[in-house]
Structure formats: structure tokens, C-alpha cells
N, C-alpha and C positions, 0 to 999 in steps of 0.2 A: 131599813134596819131589820124589819121582819124577815125579809128574804135572806139576809146574812145569818140570822139566827136559825132559820129553817135549814139553810145550807150547812151550817155548823152541826146541827143535830143529825142531818143525813150523813155527813162525812163521819161523824162519831159513831153512828150506827154501823156503817160499812166497815170501819176499822175495828170496832168491838166485836162484830159478829164472828170472825174467825177465832178470836181469843175465847169467846164464850163457847164456841163449838168444840174447842180443844179440851173441855172439861172431862169428857168421857174417853179421850184418846189414851191408848197405852201401847207399849211394845215390850216383847220379851224374847230372849234367846237362850238356848241351852242345848242339852244333850238328849238324844233319843235312842232308845233300844228297840229294834224292830225284830219280831219273829215272823218270818215270811214262810208261807206254805203254798207251794206250787206243785200240783199233782202229787208225786211221791217224794218230793224234795222239801225238806224243812231246813231253814237256815236262820241263824241269828246274826244280824248285822247292826251296825251303829250309824248314827248320823247326827248332823248339826241341824237344829230347828230354830227358825225365826218366825215370829208372829207380830202382826200389827192389828189392833182391834179398836173398836169404838163401842162404848156402852151408851145406848140411847136413853136409858133410864136405869133405875136400880135393878130391874129384872131382865130386860132384853138388850142384846148387843149382837155384834157381828165381828168376825175376824178373818184375816187371810193368813195362811200358814204355808211355809216352805221348809221341807226337810230334804237335805242333800246327803247322800250316803258317803261315809268316810271309811268303811271297811267292807270286806267280803268274807264269806265262809267257804273254805275248801273241803270237799268231801270226795270219797272214792265210792262210786256206785257201779257195781258189776265190772270192776277192773278199769273203769273210766274215771279220770280225775275231773271233777266238776267244781267250778267256782261260781258262787251266787252273790250278786250285789244288787242292792236297791239303789238305783241311780238318784231318783228323786221322788218326792210326793209333794204336790202343790194342791192346796184346797181353799175353798171359801166356805165358812161355817156361820150358821145362826147359833146364838148362844142364849140360854136362859139360866138365870141365877136365882138361888134362894135369897130372899131379902131378909138377911139376919144382921143384927147390929154387931159391930166389932171388927177386928182386923181379918177375920176369916171369911172367905167367900167360897161358896160351893156352887158348881155349875154343871150343866149338861150341854152338849152341843151336837149338831148334826149338819152335814154338808156334802158338797160334791167335791171330788178329788180327781186329779190326774196323776198317775204314777207310772214309773218305768222300772222294770226288773231286767237285769242282764245276767245271762247264764253262758259260761264258757266251758267247753268240754274238750279234753285232750286224751289221747291214747297213743303212745308211741310217737311216731312222726305226724300223726293226724290231729288236727284241732278244728273246732268250730265254735262260733259265737253267735248268739241270738239275743236280741233285746225285744221286750214286749211292753208297749206303752198303751195304757188303757185308762178309761174314765170310769169311775165308780162312785160309791157312796161311803160315808164314814159317820160313825156314831161314837161319842165318847163322854166321859165325865171326869171332873177333877176339882181341884181347889187351889186358891191362892191365899197367901198369908202375908199381910202387910208388916214388914220389918219396921219401917218408919212410914209416915203418911204417903210418900210417893214411890217407895221401893218395895217390891214384893217378891216372894218366891212362889213358884207354881209347880204343881205336880199333876199329871193327868194320864189317863188311859184312853186310847182310841182304837177302834176296830175299823180297818179299811177293807172294803169288800169290792173285788173286781171279778170279771168273768173268769179269767184264767188263774188268778192268784189272790190270796188274802194275806193280810198282815195285821198283827197286834202290835201296837206301839205304846211304850211307856216313855214319858219325857219328864225331865226336871229342868226348870228354867229360872232365870233371874230377870225381873222386869221393872219397868219404870212407867208410872201413871202420871199424866200431865195434870 
């Protein structure tokens, strides 16, 4: 009889562990505005951003982020038509929050990112395209506000820094906390 009780407790612990681990899990998705700076070219592009994260405790957490470009900016530089597009930014971040009571959460984050920028140039019958994919670092800050206990809105600013280009990103998202 004791072995059945021990087995029941063991199975209960295995089943309950993933449910308990989901307490800090969240995801959000929204719109991002990116200002990209590469050498002498500045471009404002847009993208869709998705994040999944986990808060280990009320202060520290981690999140994964993916932003995929949805627009490009066209410019004329020295008689050459140039189109700039941020194809993607993918990153992993550590996050620290201020432990304040209430529906508002304020955080800072830092992480490693992979990004790809694509530039197309054309003049008359000639055209060329080049994409540059790099790994860099990112730093940011933002806040979330709980509309209801499990649904929140998020706003944040992130600076992405690469060898050949930099980007400033502002995003607004709607999220769900488990």
C-alpha cells in the first residue's frame, strides 16, 4: 500500500511540475517601428514582433524575441534609387524588473541578437542587391500594464548594435500571462 501512495505522489509531482513552471510564462505580439542607420543611409521601417518569456521570480526573467520586417524605405542617393529593408531581428534577452505592486511592471533588458538588413540599388537598367546578416548586442527598457490579471499591453524601446549597422526600435504589443 505504501508503494502505491509513493507512486501516486511521484506521478502527481511529475504532472504538477509543468503546471507550476508555467506560472511565469508569457507571450506577446505587436508592431515595431525601427530606425535603421547604416553608414550614410538612415531608414525607417516597420515590422511585426513576437516574444515568449519566462519570469523566474518577481525581479529576473528571460525572453526570446523575433521581429520580421513588413516594409521598406525608398530613397534617392546621388541619382541612385535605394530601397532599405530590415528582414529580421532575432534575439535572446535577460530581463530585470522593478518589484513594484500593482498592474504596472517596469523592466530593463539586455541580450544577443541576430539581424539582417537588405539594401537594393538601381540606376537606369542596372540594379544590385546586398544583404548583411550580423550578430550583435541589444539593450532596452519598457513597461507592461495589466488590463486584466492575465492580459497586458507592453511598450518598449531597444537599441540594437551591430558592426555595420545600428537600429533603434520602438514596439507596442498585446500579451498574455499564464
